[in-house]
N, C-alpha and C positions, 0 to 999 in steps of 0.2 A: 827865969832871964831867960833875953831873945839867944838866939842859937850861935854863937861865934866865929863856925863856919860859913855861915853866910854874908855875903857883899854886903847883900840889899838889908840888914839887917847893923852895920856900921852907917857913922856920917862924921863928917869934921866936925871937931868942935866938940868930941862924946868924950867922958871919961872912960876910959882902956884899962884892962891890966893887959898888959904884954908880956912873954919868952922874953928875950935876947938869945940870942944864938949862942953866946958860951954860958946862958945858963939853960940850954935845955936838959940835960944832963942832971942839973938839983931842981929843975924847973919853979926856980928862984922868981917872981913877978916883978915888973917893974910898973907903977903904975902912971897914969899917963896922959894926955891930953890928942887928939887923932887932927895932925895936920895933912896928910897924906898917906890914901889907900892904893897900893901900891901893888895890887893881885887884879886882875885885869880878868880871871872868871869868875864866874856867881859863886862857885862855892870850894870850899882848899880842905881837905880832908884834918891838919893839922892847926886850922885857923886860918882868916882872914889877915893877908904881910902890909904890916901898916908904921909909915914916920910921923914919931910924936912929936907935941912940937919942938921936946928936948931935942931933937932931932936921933935920936936914939929909932932904929928900926927892928921890928919881933914883929909873930904872929898875935893876933886876938887868946888871950886865955878863958875872960870876961869879960863883959861889957857893961859895963854900970850907968844905971834909969835916972 
């Protein structure tokens, strides 16, 4: 599985699982398609922040091929 802490592994239109801010305590994941990549740096220890097509924003925890 590609590393979700590396920006280079995430592409627009890709299917991913993110953790929303309000779900960080529970670790509940939300699936969706990447609309925007919000993290500017090449890496982030908690996952790259993205906006899904649904408008939800969170950090990528899993990348589906």
